[in-house]
LOBAVO-391365 format. One record per atom (N, C-alpha, C): residue in one letter; z, y, x. Coordinates in steps of 0.001 Angstrom, whole numbers, padded with zeros to 6 digits, always signed. Each point is the difference from the previous one (the first is absolute). Example, Ala and Ser with C-alpha at 12.3 -4.5 7.8 and 13.67 -1.06 7.14 Angstrom:
# residues 2
a+007800-005690+013190;a+000000+001190-000890;a+000000+001200+000900;s-000720+001050-000350;s+000060+001190+000820;s+000730+001090-000770;
# end
This chain:
# residues 366
m-021800+022421-042363;m+000260+001268+001132;m+000476-001273+001264;p-000349+000020+000902;p+000160-000954+001192;p+001240+000417+000800;h+001272-000825+000135;h+001046-000183+000105;h+000405-000811+001548;p+000293+000535+001159;p+000170-000700+001098;p+001537-000749-000287;i+000182-001249-000058;i+000957-000979+000730;i-000327-000837+000842;q+001120-000394+000433;q+000520-001022+000917;q+000390-001383+000344;v-000879-001116+000211;v+000232-001295-000352;v+000380-000887+001014;p+000547-000773+000794;p-000052-001081+000798;p-001781-000385+000655;e+000237-000144+000956;e-001323-000389+000444;e+000364-001564+000459;r-000975-000552-000583;r+000290-001617+000545;r-001097-000553+000074;s+000024-000895+000604;s-001035-000734+000471;s-000185-001209-000543;l-001006-000376-000901;l-000071-001022-000828;l-000425-001324+000525;g+000301-001371+000372;g-000388-000815+000366;g+000165+000146+001232;k+001052+000707+000632;k+000280+000355+001145;k+000325-001178+000766;t-001027-000571+001473;t+000776-001401+000650;t+000068+000501+001616;p+000710-000327+000874;p-000223+000526+001379;p-000836-000626+000652;t-000588+001121+000574;t-001000-000710+001089;t+000022-000952+001592;i-001698-000237+000152;i+000351-001202+000867;i+000548+000754+001322;a+000057+001321+000280;a+000600+000717+001191;a+001372+000468-000119;t+000637-000182-001536;t+001423+000062+000156;t+000474-001500+000368;i-000531-000870-000832;i+000676-001609+000344;i-000330-000459+001379;a-000819+000547+000622;a-000020-000647+001666;a+001062+000856+000553;s-000316+001671+000004;s+000999+000631+000359;s+001508-000771-000269;l+000557-000234-001187;l+001677-000633-000080;l-000421-001422+000771;c-000765-001027-000004;c+000062-000751+001360;c-000355+000141+001031;l-000528+001369+000544;l+000861+000074+001292;l+000901+000387+000613;a+000562+001002-000752;a+001550+000159-000347;a+000555-001496-000163;l+000060-000737-000500;l+000684-001057+000139;l-000443-000817+001131;l-000877-000493+000676;l-000458-000376+001003;l+001463+000419+001554;s-000867+001524-000497;s+000709+000759+001938;s+001607-000062-000362;i+000556+000461-001226;i+001354+000039-000662;i+000282-001566+000554;a-000597-001076-000612;a+001164-001519+000281;a-000289-000084+001335;s-001039+000771+001137;s+000267-000409+001308;s+000810+000535+000695;a+001165+000904-000626;a+000942+000698+000401;a+001286-001201+000634;a-000346-000898-000764;a+001389-001861+000524;a-000917-000046+001553;i-000219-000241-000308;i-001232-000315+001479;i+000098+000687+001433;f-000221+001325-000182;f+000208+001203+000657;f+001380-000183+000917;i+001046-000051-001618;i+001500+000051-000030;i+000662-000946+001035;k-000679-001313-000447;k+000629-001229+001108;k-000303+000365+001519;f-001280+000150+000127;f+000050+000514+001429;f+000416+000651+000561;s+000224+001534-000767;s+000602+001177+000592;s+001545-000711+000240;e+000625-000515-000937;e+001327-000473+000292;e+000533-000873+001313;q-001055-000066+000902;q+000226-000668+001321;q+000569+001154+000812;e-000310+001704-000282;e+000487+000761+000635;e+000980+001142-000726;i+000065+000007-000869;i+000280+000803-001137;i+000422-000470-001220;s+001294+000785-000908;s+000446-000062-001134;s-000890-000030-000871;p+000232-000362-001044;p-001233+000517-001237;p+000759+001219-000592;y+001118+000618+000382;y+000123+001269+000065;y-000932+001062+000745;a-000141-000190+001073;a-000684+000717+001141;a-001659-000372-000589;t-000364-001271-000040;t-001646-000092-000673;t+000092+000943-001058;a+000222+000408-000855;a-000022+000281-001168;a+000076+001483+000536;f+001011+000576+000588;f+000020+001276+000555;f-001220+000687+000789;n-000799-001699+001383;n-000892+000858+000357;n-001140+000096-000554;r-000414-001195-001107;r-000967-000015-001414;r+000061+001444-000346;f+001129+000738-000371;f-000425+001450-000786;f+000025+000676+001189;w+000462+000789+001314;w-000463+000746+000829;w-001563-000379+000324;i-000580-001128+000618;i-000877+000096+000220;i-001310+000282-001094;t+000331-000044-000947;t-000911-000268-000949;t-000252+001721-000502;t+001337+000695+000045;t+000276+001784+000062;t-000968+000520+000617;v+000088-000593+001484;v-000685+000400+001320;v-001299+000008-000136;i-000705-001389+000033;i-001365-000069-000313;i-000607+001053-001435;l+000842-000220-001298;l-000993+000705-001053;l+000380+001681+000282;g+001037+000477+000347;g-000282+001565+000704;g-000695+000228+000972;l-000576-001067+001050;l-001000+000602+000928;l-001395-000047-000691;w+000155-001053-001074;w-001641-000180-001040;w+000118+001759-000487;s+001365-000034-000683;s-000327+001118-000820;s-000297+001338+000798;g+000815+000029+001089;g-000225+001358+000866;g-001641+000208+000397;v-000324-001482+000459;v-001519+000334+000420;v-001218+000186-000930;s+000483-000747-001283;s-000685+000426-001039;s-000260+001344-000414;a+001406+000524-000238;a-000071+001258-000385;a-000890+001610+001557;v+000290-000761+001013;v-000623+000630+001211;v-001524+000163-000472;r-000554-001386-000041;r-001669-000204-000467;r-000641+001086-000950;r+001294+000029-001084;r-000882+000495-001268;r+000384+001596-000060;k+000729+000278+000664;k+000082+001304+000599;k-001014+000392+000604;q-000309-000798+000863;q-000937+000626+001059;q-001620-000441-000626;e-000396-000439-000929;e-000503+000214-001313;e-000455+000699-001006;n+001392+000448-000169;n-000037+001032-000656;n-000697-000398-001742;s+000676-001382+000064;s+000046-000531-001306;s+001134-000234-000584;e+001231+000572+000023;e+001381+000396-000505;e-000542+000841-000966;t+000783+000299-001075;t+000122+001181-000635;t+001280-000122-000440;p+000236+001321+000017;p+001876+000307-000087;p+000402-000742-001164;k+000864-000648-000135;k+000626-000740-001111;k+001683+000155-000202;s+000543+000266-001176;s+001632+000262-000022;s+000450-001417+000469;s+001567+000059+000249;s+000505-001205+000725;s+000364-000491-001419;p-000620-001664+000487;p+000441-000987-001180;p+001541-000590-000331;y+000485+000407+001046;y+001579-000399+000694;y+000886+001018-001172;t+000521-000402-001177;t+000693+000907-000783;t+001322-000633+000066;g+001190+000407-000485;g+001042-001050-000092;g+000145-001251-000398;a-000655-000204-000925;a-000033-001155-000889;a-000925-001284+001038;i-001002+000717+000464;i-000996-001052+001213;i+001288-000243+001052;i+000379+000991+000510;i+000870-000011+001232;i+000888-001099-000276;g+000819+000050-001401;g+001098-000775-000263;g-000347-001704-000131;q-001283-000133-000791;q-000418-001317-000036;q-000434-000599+001107;l-000696+000933+001131;l-000593-000538+001529;l+001572-000912+000483;f+001258+000945+000136;f+001679+000006+000104;f+000150-001521-000511;l-000162-000105-001265;l-000058-001656-000663;l-000134-000739+000796;v-001387+000254+000091;v-000815-001182+000205;v-000049-000525+001362;g+000552+000933+001099;g+000359-000340+001344;g+001475-000421-000592;f+000621+000269-000065;f+001327-000167-000093;f+000032-001866-000428;f-000406-000166-001255;f+000161-001071-000737;f-000685-001219+000551;l-001571+000741+001114;l-000433-001048+001250;l+000803-000713+000607;a+000648+000612+000927;a+000893+000146+000417;a+001109-001005-000161;a+000805+000189-001128;a+001073-000460-000004;a-000581-001314-000867;d-001261-000315-000063;d-000265-001274-000681;d-000295-000703+001381;l-000436+000387+000767;l-000276-000448+001186;l+001435-000705+001111;i+000483+001116-000005;i+001639-000283+000553;i+000853-000940-000766;l+000575+000039-001538;l+000135-000801-000665;l-000171-001769+000027;w-001124+000098-000140;w-000728-001366+000635;w+000289-000882+001172;a-000449+001408+000921;a+000363-000763+001671;a+001830-000444-000269;w+000358+001065-000439;w+001883-000383+000284;w+000455-001505-001044;s-000963+000009-001147;s+000503-001099-001049;s-000135-001097+000952;l-001239-000424+000491;l-000474-001097+000845;l+001154-000255+001086;t+000839+000943+000194;t+001420-000276+001147;t+000727-000535-000815;q+000051+000332-001351;q+001203-000305-000767;q+000285-001323-001256;t-001385-000040+000189;t-000526-000854-001088;t-000926-001284+000523;s-000425-000909-001004;s-001091-000994+000454;s-000964+000541+000072;v-001327-000550+000487;v-001280+001047-000265;v-000638-000952-000927;a+000410-001208-001023;a-000768+000292-001589;a+001022+000804-000643;n+001375-000093-000021;n+000104+001178-000685;n-000045+001556-000748;a-000097+000365+001705;a-000881+001308+000211;a-001151-000031-000732;t-000718-000906+000169;t-001489-000124-000133;t-000005-000084-001877;l+001104-000768-000353;l-000171-000218-001679;l+000102+001657-000706;l+001161+000564+000610;l+000077+001320-000580;l-000444+001159+000439;a-000862+000037+001257;a-000750+001171-000049;a-001088-000203-000497;n-000566-001235-001057;n-001492-000263-000495;n+001063+000024-001668;l+000629+000900-000090;l+000530+000313-001520;l-000603+002008+000398;t-000830-000032+000210;t-000571+001555+000785;t-000956-000136-001399;p-000454-000801-001021;p-000994+000928-001036;p+001257-000347-000954;v+000900-000556-000514;v+000745+000327-001031;v+000745+001426+000113;f+000189+000083+000681;f+000912+001125+000221;f-000812+001485-000172;s-001257-000025+000841;s-001017+000664+000008;s-000459+000396-002066;c-000171-000982-000687;c-000134-000224-001110;c+001257+000514-001297;l+001174-000660+000964;l+001464+000368-000648;l-000382+002030-000217;g-000055+000219+001498;g+000060+001313+000200;g-001293+000673-001061;g-001206-000092+000010;g-000815+000567-000630;g-000009-000044-001508;w+001278-000795-000303;w-000066-000345-001235;w+001490+001263-000401;l+000364-000206+000550;l+001431+001218-000184;l-000343+001195+000402;f-000638+000150+001033;f-000250+001542+000373;f-000999+000606-000239;c-001185-000762-000215;c-001556+000590+000015;c-000235-000563-001536;q+000308-000327-000866;q-000250-000469-001490;q-001043-000796+000001;r-000505-000959+000936;r-001210-001040+000605;r+000544-000840-001173;r-000922-000931-000715;r-000399-001092-000578;r-000959-000961+000973;f+000823-001462-000209;f-000758-000287+000697;f-000368-001437-001192;d-001114-000375-000466;d-000320-001394-000799;d-000193-001032+000745;q-000054-000896-001254;q+000543-001857+000243;q-000751-000539+001053;q-001343+000339+000437;q-000256-000516+000902;q+000076+000139+001411;f+000586+001408-000002;f-000005+000345+001280;f+001152-000366+000736;l+001259-000351-001610;l+000985-000415+000880;l+000327-001451-000155;l-001155-000642-000109;l+000115-001476-000252;l-000911-000134+001595;g-000657+000672-000046;g-000004-000034+001875;g+000306+000305+000696;m+000933+000775-000072;m+001155+000281+000813;m+001002-000914+000209;a+000754-000593-001124;a+000465-001239+000046;a-000242-001383+000717;i-001250+000267-000108;i-001040-001406+000445;i+000527+000409+001772;a-000736+000215-000026;a-000077+001157+001631;a+001615+000029+001046;i+000779+000335-000687;i+001534+000012+000014;i+000279-001066+000237;a-000164-000775-000966;a+000811-001821+000297;a-000944-000715+000865;a-001200+000212+000431;a-001157-000840+000642;a+000828+000446+001580;v+000439+001392-000030;v+000480+000427+001501;v+001627-000912+000023;f+000457+000547-001096;f+001620-000966+000119;f-000029-001310+000262;v-000858-000745+000132;v-000178-001335-000098;v+000029-000411+001215;i-000750+000682+000808;i+000163+000313+001562;i+001172-000172+000776;g+000652+000680-000641;g+001292+000253+001056;g+001695-000637-000863;c-000746-000841-000843;c+001801-000189-001044;c+000270-001200+000769;n-000768-000873+000697;n+000937-001129+000443;n+000602+000574+001339;d-000433+001003+000557;d+000953+000710+001235;d+000695+000550-000621;c+000217+000548-001400;c+000827+001115-000156;c+001623-000784-000038;q+001031+001043+000984;q+001314-000502-000182;q+000974+001250-000707;l+001260-000662-000737;l+000365+000827-000276;l+001633-000222+000455;a+000401+001236+000645;a+001346+000326+000859;a+000730+001003-000323;s+001065+000615+000324;s+000681+000618+000129;s-000378+001060+000852;g+000444-000603+001178;g-000264+000977+001135;g-001853+000323-000296;k-001113-000272-000457;k-000808+000746+000101;k-000427+000759-001112;f+001153+000412-000701;f-000123+000973-001449;f-000509+001227+001031;l+000102+001328+001084;l-000193+000762+000300;l-001705+000195+000256;g+000002-001558+000921;g-001323+000108+000017;g-001214-000486-001318;d+000286-000512-000915;d-000637-000367-001090;d-000341+002139-000614;i+001491+000612-000539;i+000142+000770-000178;i-001188+001285+000573;a-000189-000076+001436;a-000633+000876+000548;a-001257-000884-000431;a-000575-001061+000038;a-001146-000201-000267;a-000587+000474-001331;l+000969-000033-001182;l-000569+000546-001052;l-000194+001644-000102;i+001164+000543+000785;i-000290+001606+000137;i-001288+000542+000658;a-000556-001295+001141;a-001050+000590+000523;a-001005-000449-000843;a-000357-000761-000873;a-000876+000063-001248;a+000151+001182-001177;v+001114+000302-000267;v+000072+000871-000784;v-000982+001903+000817;c+000736-000291+001283;c-000496+001148+001192;c-001709-000142+000178;f-000569-001336-000632;f-001382+000133+000479;f-000580+000428-001299;s+000903-000847-001080;s-001026+000777-001722;s+000132+001764+000000;v+001195+000476+000454;v-000082+001172+000050;v-001096+000876+000751;y-000402-000779+001275;y-000547+000577+000892;y-001660+000165-000572;l-000523-001432-001024;l-001399+000228-000531;l+000106+000788-001123;s+001208+000342-000666;s-000223+000609-001100;s-000567+001457+000315;v+001110+000380+001129;v-000171+001666+000383;v-001016+000394+000700;l-000546-001214+000954;l-001300-000467+000338;l-001550+000099-000729;e+000310-000292-001789;e-001228-000172-000795;e-000139+001647-000501;r+001065+000954+000087;r-000152+001139-000486;r+000015+001124+000975;l+000305-000404+001355;l-000721+000800+000854;l-001374+000090+000512;q-000525-001451-000325;q-001412+000226+001080;q-000992+000321-001433;n+000370+000562-000799;n-000742+001272-001311;n+000139+001386+001267;q+000769-000016+000567;q+000104+001662+000983;q-000764-000033+000852;l+000513-001434+001092;l-000390+000424+001412;l-001006-001627+000583;g-000395+000409+000635;g-001021-000855+001069;g+000997-001608+000134;a-000695-001076+000392;a+000823-000617+000113;a+000212+000040+002010;t-000553+000678+000633;t+000199+000422+001125;t+001517+000724+000259;k+000034+001090-000670;k+000864+000686-000489;k+001480-000590-000438;i+000019-000745-000456;i+000969-001000-001030;i+000543-000627+001372;v-001011-000629+000570;v+000795-001339+000906;v+000232+000894+001228;f-000570+001458+000465;f+000598+000467+001059;f+001377+000554-000144;w+000513+000806-001533;w+001176+000323+000023;w+000621-000944-000314;s+000192-000992-000700;s+000741-001019-000049;s+000564-000508+000877;s-000734-000407+000839;s-000295-000321+001504;s+001328+000860+000825;a-000270+001349-000041;a+000860+001106+000612;a+001421-000296-000240;i+000178-000680-001652;i+001091+000682-000421;i+000548-001649+000017;a-000352-000933+000114;a+000385-001664+000400;a+000523+000317+001105;t-000500+000913+001150;t+000327-000289+001019;t+001088+000351+000387;l+000161+001409-000666;l+001812+000533-000093;l+000811-000417-000949;v-000306-000981-000406;v+001082-000812-000756;v+000512-000506+000397;s-001252-001613+000749;s+000390-000836+001310;s+000698+000024+000910;l-000046+001365+000366;l+000302+000538+001907;l+001477-000208-000141;p+000503+000015-001095;p+001823+000192+000131;p+000368-001509-000233;i-000916-000909-000784;i+000774-001020+000127;i-000528-000912+001285;v-001188+000334+000662;v-000427-000823+001586;v+001465+000666+000580;l+000430+001383+000450;l+000701-000010+000587;l+001108-000273-000355;i+000999-000742-000888;i+000786-000178-000382;i+000138-001723+000598;d-001456-000483-000157;d+000157-001478+000230;d+000043-000664+001364;g-000199+001057+000842;g+000297+000346+001192;g-001142-000986+001208;g-000940-000288-000698;g-000519-001025+000648;g-001712+001140+000287;q-000871-000822+001081;q-001065+000525+000802;q-000753+000393-001154;v-000120+001272+000307;v-000964+000573-001425;v-001647-000292+000423;f-000390+000007+001536;f-001370-000126-000126;f-000530-001454+000610;p-000873-000112+000235;p-000590-001132+000760;p+000075-000025+001373;t+000333-000857+000712;t+000066-000002+001170;t-001448-000605+000857;s-001237-000512-000827;s-001086-000222+000643;s-001163+000132-001013;w-001323+000037+000755;w-000935+000826-000331;w-000188-001436-001057;q+000267-001084+000073;q-000534-000843-001259;q+001073+000424-001165;g+001302+000649+000004;g+000913+000447-001241;g-000777+001206-000156;w-000264+000807+000882;w-000938+001095-000937;w-000930-000063-000101;l-000633-000764+000070;l-001345-000742-000872;l+000632-000156-001239;i+000480-001012-000501;i+000670-000411-001363;i+000376+001242-000832;v+001032+001154+000473;v+000534+001006-000657;v-001561+000473-000408;i-000427+000343+000885;i-001463+000966-000231;i-000782-000684-001052;s-000428-001168+000189;s-000521-000837-001468;s+000785+000047-000976;l+001042+000011+000025;l+001474+000071-000861;l-000862+001304-000958;a-000090+000747+000694;a+000074+001069-000563;a-001067+000609-000630;g-001512-000552+000947;g-001254-000121-000102;g-000357-000222-001329;v+000498-001493-000441;v-000667-000892-000660;v+000864+000159-001148;c+001610-000235-000122;c+001070-000114-001111;c-000387+001673-000669;q+000742+000676+001058;q+000038+001106-000532;q-001205+000976-000749;i-000754+000575+001345;i-001488+000678-000203;i-000791-000713-001274;l-000474-001210+000655;l-001133-000434-001271;l+000708-000525-001167;g+001534-000922+000155;g+000353-001002-000624;g+000384+001565-001230;q+000991+000868+000566;q+000430+001187-001021;q-001017+000657-000927;g-001177+000336+000968;g-001241+000802-000235;g-000701-000594-001074;m-000622-001484-000012;m+000026-000524-000925;m+000600-000322-001646;l+001148+000293+000220;l+001223-000355-001281;l-000462+001203-000440;v+000366+001091+000517;v-000144+001451-000758;v-001452-000078-000644;h-001091-000248+000704;h-001111+000093-000753;h+000251-000923-001351;s+000192-001176+000262;s+000028-000848-001228;s+000745+000494-001052;l+001130+000611+000216;l+000745+000888-001168;l-000948+001044-000862;n-001108-000045+000598;n-001089+001830-000730;n-000262-001346-001321;q+000075-001023-000126;q-000403-000619-001645;q+000940-001044-000347;l+000690-000533+001614;l+000936-001206-001071;l+001562+000660-000127;s+000410-000604-000483;s+001584+000550-000693;s+000888-000631+001690;s+001370+000989+000147;s+000858-000652+000618;s+000420-001419-000341;e-000150-000532-000870;e+000957-001264-000649;e-001438-001121+000492;f-000986+000188-000156;f-000709-000840+000106;f-000215-000170+001415;v+000031+001058+000823;v+000016-000302+001424;v+000913-000712+000509;a+001532+000107-000371;a+000831-000212+000295;a-000103-001835-000090;l+000046-000244-001377;l-000467-001379-000251;l-000858-000825+000954;f-001384+001118+000219;f-000899-000821+001052;f+000638+000229+001593;l+000585-000082+000350;l+000658+000380+001450;l+001059-000972-000089;l+000283-000707-001223;l+000767-001861-000170;l-000796-000723+001157;l-001254+000238+000049;l-000714-001265+000629;l+000000+000321+002055;e+000747+001351-000121;e+000678+000187+001673;e+000330-000866+000670;p+001190-000451-000790;p+000975-001063+000667;p-001026-001558+000122;v-000730-000371-000663;v-001331-000978+000070;v-000753-000041+001116;l-000249+001244+000063;l-001535+000415+000973;l+001128+000343+001561;a+001344-000054+000049;a+000479+000048+001067;a+000429-001413+000385;g-000039-001352-000814;g+000359-000759+000027;g-000953-000847+000683;v-001178+000366-000604;v-001412-000487+000638;v-000205+000345+001155;g+000392+001193+000449;g-000159+000558+001434;g+000812-000662+000700;a+001175-000278-000124;a+001089-000505+000690;a-000292-001181+000240;w-000528-000829-000798;w-000609-001428-000198;w-001221-000029+001419;a-000840+001005-000527;a-000978-000163+001178;a+000237+000584+001755;l+001117+000691-000285;l+000366+000661+001920;l+000730-000875+000217;f+001500+000040-000892;f+001101-000811+000470;f+000389-001353-000536;s-000869-000524-000567;s-000256-001479+000000;s+001109-000497-001029;e+000584+001218-000943;e+001188+000005-000979;e-000420-001114-000863;q+000723-000814-000654;q+000062-000758-001307;q-000859+000665-001353;l-001145-000234-000461;l-000422+000639-000942;l-000200-001862-001015;g+000588-000010-000861;g-000239-001275-000860;g-001084+000177-001301;l-000296-000859-000649;l-000790-000010-001106;l+000833+000522-001536;l+001038+000276+000711;l+000753+000928-001239;l-000028+001336-000370;n-000216+000629+001718;n+000020+001513+000209;n-001600-000124-000554;l-001118-000622+000577;l-001577+000380-001213;l-000352-000183-000785;v+000594-000622-000597;v+000072-000361-001688;v+000515+001392-000874;a+001504+000568+000969;a+000970+001358-000613;a-001093+001040+000138;f-000945-000265+000878;f-000646+001575+000289;f-001178-000190-000559;a-000180-001386-000699;a-001507+000234-000668;a+000071+000132-001585;i+001735-000217-000452;i+000357+000663-001067;i+000470+001035+000130;a+000670+000936+000715;a-000127+001119+000448;a-001505+000925-000254;l-000756-000465+000432;l-001469+000789-000081;l-000221-000243-001213;v-000399-001020-001029;v+000232-000022-001424;v+001243+001182-000475;g+000247+000389+000269;g+001368+000759-000951;g-000683+001651+000643;v+000021-000101+000911;v-000722+001371+000187;v-001103+000609-000539;y-001007-001635+000115;y-000962+000644-000991;y-000130-000159-001352;v+000915-000461-000480;v+000495+000214-001445;v+000451+001353-000125;s+000684+000408+000675;s+000539+001625+000153;s-001157+000731-000056;l-000746-000446+000921;l-001047+001215+000529;l-001047+000582-001787;s-000179-001568-000502;s-000824+000646-000874;s+000307+000430-001016;s+001779+000184+000010;s+000343+000622-001325;s+000043+002073+000508;p-000143+000659-001289;p-000336+001248+000449;p+001251+000880+000267;s+001539-001206+000444;s+000931+000815+000406;s-000077-000155+001660;a-001055-000407+000379;a+000018-000144+001429;a-000718+001284+000217;l-000779+000981-000481;l-000308+001146+000045;l+001218+001193+000224;r-000298+000693+000400;r+000470+001563-000240;r+000916+000326-000890;d+000783+000523-000571;d+000457+000036-001071;d-000322+001961-000371;e-000938+000179-000431;e-000121+001358-000334;e+000607+000635-000914;a+000897-000202-000762;a+000662-000221-000717;a+001097+001735+000602;i+000378-000715+001039;i+001137+000754+000751;i-000342+001635-000033;q-001175-000145+000445;q-000590+002108+000730;q-001546-000722-000696;p-000315+000135-001070;p-001255+000143-000633;p-000719+000995+000358;s-001303-000607+000230;s-001053+000798+000633;s-000650+000612-001736;l+000096+001803-000127;l-000574+000540-001158;l-000871+000321+000106;v-000939-000304-001083;v-001394+000684+000055;v+000123+001101-001591;t-000679+000852+000452;t-000310+001024-001393;t-001088-000140-000822;l+000016-000273-001016;l-001062-000168-001088;l-000491+000960-000858;q-000724+000276-000897;q-000534+000906-000554;q+000139-000729-001535;v+000958+000098-000435;v+000178-000651-002286;v-000193+001206-000502;e-000633-000421-001625;e+000645+000686-000763;e+001001+000310-000626;t+000748+001250-000428;t+001323+000276-000696;t+000357-000746-001072;d-001260-000481-001000;d+000003-000123-001067;d+000755-001360+000006;p+001342+000271-000638;p+000866-000813-000442;p-000772-001178-000451;k-000587-000160-001057;k-000681-001253-000473;k-000574-000885+001221;n-001010+001231+000632;n-000598-001262+001477;n+000290+000280+000936;r+001217+000006+000069;r+000799+000616+001373;r-000360-001909+000680;e+000936-000885-000389;e-000208-001296+001022;e-001257-000187+000267;q-000941-000436-001710;q-001650+000036+000842;q-000527+000506+001066;e+000660+001131+000250;e-000754+000791+000941;e+000536-000233+001253;v+001613-000249+000244;v+000536-000396+000686;v-000843-000944+000793;v+000225-001490-000414;v-000904-001044+000095;v-001438-000083+000530;k-000774+001074-000664;k-001235+000253+000421;k+000212+000329+001211;a+000610+001199+000056;a+000001+001135+001583;a+000596-001246+001384;v+000976-001015-000547;v+000368-001052+001165;v-001234-000929+000178;l-000558-000525-001017;l-001462-001146+000453;l-000610+000955+000601;n-000645+001353-000329;n-001250+000508+000438;n+000705+000164+001783;s+001230+000219+000380;s+000618+000527+001539;s-000155-001117+000499;c+000123-001215-000821;c+000281-000987+000963;c-001614-000553+000216;i-001204-000057-001327;i-001628+000441+000391;i-000262+000498+001378;a+000302+000672-000042;a-000460+001351+000847;a+000644-000754+001414;k+001357-000612+000112;k-000045-000228+001376;k-000536-001678+000064;k-000466-000344-000846;k-000641-001135-000056;k+001232-001266+000191;e+001107+000088-000633;e+000506-000438+000175;e-000209-001494-001328;i-000325+000503-000618;i-000104-001187-001471;i-001641+000315-000133;s-000304-000647-001092;s-001519+000097-000273;s-000169-000410-001598;v-000623+001384-000834;v+000226-000609-000962;v-001346+000393-000800;p-000536-000870-000710;p-001393-000346-000732;p-000490+001580-000624;e-001104+000225+000434;e-000232+001266-000687;e-000163+000230-001608;t-000089-001277-000755;t+000214+000026-001666;t+001452+000373+000178;a+000938-000783+000373;a+001276+000497-000190;a+000503+001686+000342;l-000403+000462+000650;l+000323+001306+000296;l-000577+000620-001316;v-001409-000239-000047;v-000450+000858-001727;v+000706-000360-000939;g+000197-001385-000134;g+001019-000294-001308;g+001121+001105-000079;m+000501-000020+001304;m+001340+001124-000027;m-000263+001244+000029;k-001186+000270+000211;k+000305+001793-000173;k-000871-000039-001221;r-000538-000943-001138;r-000401-000002-001415;r+001161+000228-000701;s+001550-000666+000417;s+000886-000349-000791;s+001016+001053-000320;
# end
């Protein structure tokens, strides 16, 4: 007599699609351009005010977009009544995403005023370490040697860029701690974002996280006491571009890439951000970019590729496995064999694997 059981539904040989990799690359380019926009905006407002304007402008743009889309759907009568997706757990996750995003940017900006740029950059690049450590401690994740090797290569390459400028001084201790906490905040942000994107679309996530980040950053801006808004049209163009390119496009593509890739790999991939920012500064501000930087960039790419080709780069479905119901015989003697047959037939039906017909015949006869 057939008996239903539930087993984890896993894809055999799953690899990230080209669209996912392209989304992550676009997110990297967009986020890396933030350093260029901030460099220009500092001529009129502080980094805190820049982050605040980035958040509230994003909230307004996406709020208007969502409102227009809702009105259009209502006029076309194409929207069917749905229950609200905003449960208590999702609201809590949205708050965490907005809070840790704001904390990351504010702490990073403050650390640059308290320690050297090299120190802050090196410590902020520890994000992949905290992501892997958090995933191992709290989410029971396991990472193979290939992924860890690629991560070590990439981190070492990025560290080479700033090691010569790194300074050790007691007066810079608070700035170093702030940069370290910023790395922790960004790793938590990616981890929560990975789980949240299963429940909400990228537009909603970026909208609500930006709205919450606006509320979190506003008191910091007021306490700082500096100029809150740009004073020229060029300044407004810069902060609007920062919101559109870095926040809407960059964070939106980041959410999309987490559909297939793990937050740990995304954190590792974003190690290339300071390198690309350095290339942009070299092109726009004639800042020095030596041969060592280019070699380190190439080595970092090798490390990222090594990790990308590892199964640990994909999302770990073991945290919340997708279950599929299969009909198997209850005879204890044949139970294991029937489970294997049912799983294989399920995979074949979804075209995840191909099995020769002779193998199926042999299995049925056994």
